[in-house]
C-alpha positions in Angstrom: -37.8 70.2 -47.1 -38.2 67.0 -49.0 -36.3 68.3 -52.0 -33.1 68.8 -50.1 -29.9 66.9 -51.0 -30.1 64.6 -48.0 -33.3 63.1 -49.4 -31.4 62.1 -52.5 -28.6 60.6 -50.4 -31.0 58.6 -48.2 -32.8 57.4 -51.4 -29.5 56.2 -52.9 -28.6 54.4 -49.6 -32.0 52.6 -49.7 -31.4 51.8 -53.4 -28.0 50.3 -52.8 -29.4 48.1 -50.0 -32.2 47.0 -52.3 -29.6 46.1 -55.0 -28.0 43.7 -52.5 -31.0 41.5 -52.9 -30.0 40.9 -56.5 -26.2 41.0 -56.6 -23.9 38.2 -55.2 -21.9 38.9 -52.1 -19.4 36.1 -52.8 -19.0 33.2 -55.2 -16.8 30.2 -55.5 -16.3 27.5 -58.1 -15.5 23.9 -57.0 -15.3 21.1 -59.5 -17.5 22.6 -62.1 -20.1 23.8 -59.6 -20.4 27.4 -58.8 -21.9 28.5 -55.5 -22.9 32.1 -54.8 -24.0 33.8 -51.6 -26.8 36.4 -51.9 -28.6 38.1 -49.1 -31.5 35.7 -49.7 -29.5 32.5 -49.6 -26.9 30.2 -51.0 -27.4 29.3 -54.6 -25.7 26.7 -56.7 -25.2 26.6 -60.5 -24.0 23.3 -62.0 -21.8 23.8 -65.1 -22.9 22.2 -68.3 -26.6 22.1 -67.2 -28.8 24.8 -68.7 -31.1 26.3 -66.2 -31.4 28.7 -63.4 -29.5 28.5 -60.2 -31.2 26.7 -57.4 -31.3 27.6 -53.8 -29.4 25.3 -51.4 -29.8 27.2 -48.2 -32.1 30.1 -47.3 -30.9 33.0 -45.2 -34.3 34.4 -44.2 -33.1 36.5 -41.2 -30.5 38.1 -43.4 -33.0 38.8 -46.1 -35.5 40.4 -43.6 -32.7 42.5 -42.1 -31.6 43.7 -45.6 -35.2 44.8 -46.4 -35.7 46.4 -43.0 -32.6 48.5 -43.2 -33.5 49.6 -46.8 -37.0 50.6 -45.5 -35.4 52.5 -42.6 -33.2 54.5 -45.0 -36.2 55.2 -47.2 -38.4 56.3 -44.3 -35.7 58.7 -43.1 -36.4 60.8 -46.2 -39.7 61.8 -44.8 -38.3 63.0 -41.4 -37.2 66.3 -42.9 -39.2 68.4 -40.5 -37.3 67.0 -37.5 -33.7 67.4 -38.4 -32.2 66.3 -35.1 -34.3 63.1 -35.2 -33.4 62.6 -38.8 -29.7 62.8 -37.9 -30.1 60.3 -35.0 -32.0 58.0 -37.3 -29.2 58.2 -39.8 -26.6 57.3 -37.2 -28.7 54.3 -36.2 -28.9 53.3 -39.9 -25.1 53.4 -40.1 -24.8 51.2 -37.1 -27.4 48.7 -38.5 -25.6 48.7 -41.9 -22.3 47.9 -40.2 -23.9 45.1 -38.3 -25.6 43.9 -41.5 -22.2 43.9 -43.3 -20.6 41.8 -40.6 -23.6 39.4 -40.7 -23.1 39.1 -44.4 -19.5 38.1 -43.9 -20.6 35.4 -41.4 -23.1 34.0 -43.9 -20.5 34.2 -46.7 -18.4 31.6 -44.8 -21.2 29.1 -45.6 -19.8 28.7 -49.1 -18.7 25.1 -49.7 -15.1 24.8 -48.8 -15.2 28.1 -46.8 -14.4 31.6 -47.9 -10.8 30.9 -49.0 -10.4 31.3 -52.7 -13.8 32.9 -53.1 -14.3 35.9 -55.3 -16.3 38.8 -53.8 -19.1 40.2 -55.8 -20.5 43.6 -56.1 -22.8 42.9 -53.2 -19.9 42.7 -50.8 -19.1 46.4 -51.3 -22.6 47.8 -51.4 -22.9 48.2 -47.6 -19.9 50.5 -47.6 -21.5 52.5 -50.4 -24.7 52.7 -48.4 -22.8 54.0 -45.4 -21.2 56.6 -47.5 -24.6 57.8 -48.8 -26.0 58.0 -45.3 -22.9 60.0 -44.1 -23.4 62.4 -47.0 -27.0 62.7 -45.9 -25.9 63.7 -42.4 -23.6 66.3 -44.0 -26.7 67.6 -45.9 -28.7 67.8 -42.6 -25.9 69.7 -41.0 -25.8 72.1 -43.9 -29.5 72.7 -43.5 -29.1 73.4 -39.8 -26.4 76.0 -40.5 -28.6 77.6 -43.1 -31.6 77.9 -40.8 -29.5 79.2 -37.9 -28.0 81.9 -40.2 -31.5 82.8 -41.4 -32.8 83.1 -37.8 -29.9 85.5 -36.9 -30.9 87.7 -39.8 -34.4 88.1 -38.5 
């Protein structure tokens, strides 16, 4: 059923992946200029100048992947009638999130001066949190399967 706990876990996984669009993965300050890596690109903020950060480099493939994985996690909520398919879809989501996290680390190295001395933002830890939510969703699916098997035995 759609009101089961795994629906909440998959929704939270999708929400954390959407938050990656707005939170920095890594940032570094060099000579009064702060550079930050988001999933949408590399942004630069010049100290002393008022204004918004401007995009230096765009990471369109990473952005599309981020949105696609969030959509996959969200769509998995509505596969509640096919629990085995929902579980396989969740495992595929975990693999995609691991690949996405690795890809984010590759793009984080595009910071000026490399990744040495950079501070990691909240966005660097969100893929791990999304994986945790998907794993908890799989546990919820397993719990539903056990409940249904026990109900069938009682019939």
